[in-house]
N, C-alpha and C positions, 0 to 999 in steps of 0.2 A: 339110296344106294349110289355109290360112287364107283365108276368103272375107270380104271387106269388105261390111258391111251398112249402107246409108245410109237414114236415116229422116227424112222431112219431114212437115210438116202442111200440108194444102191449105187454101185460103181457106174452104172449106165445112165445115171441122172434121175431115174424114177424115184418117187417116194413110196414108202410102204408104212402103213399104219396098222397097228395090231392092238387088240384088247386081250391081254393075257388071261384075264379071268374067265373068258369064254373061248374055249379051245376051237381053233379053226377060223376065228374072226380076225382076218387080216385082208387088207385091200391095197392095191397099187393105185397111184395117180401120177399124172405128169407134174402136179404141183402138190405142195404139202397140204393145202386146203382141200384139194380134190381127194387125196388119199384119206384124210380125216373124215370128210363127209361120207365117203363110201364105207369106211369102217364103222362109223356110227350107224348108218342105215343097216348094214349087215348085222350089227349087234342087236338092233331092235328086232330084226327079222328072226334071229335065233331065239331071243327071249319070247317073242310071240309064238313061235313054233313050239317051244317048251310048254307054254301055258295051254295052247290048243290041244296038246297031246297028253296033258296031265302029268308032265314031268316036273320035277322040282325046279323051281326058278327062284332066284333071290328076291327079296322084297324089292319092289320096283319103285316105291315112292319114298322120298324124292329120288329122281333119277338125274344124274349129272355126269358128264364126261370131264375128266381132268387130264391135262397133259402131264406126262411123266418127265 
């Protein structure tokens, strides 16, 4: 499974990273790397929550994040 990770810089200088394939998965960081790490961690939490609750989740193996 490949998840697209989009990163932008806000006008106030913060970075925002988003995984469009998983609604609600977006995170801010003071650096691009920090925003990416937070978005990746949140994406994994969302997928784990789906699995724990018996909700449909995309095939997880192999799992990789790719920058858009």
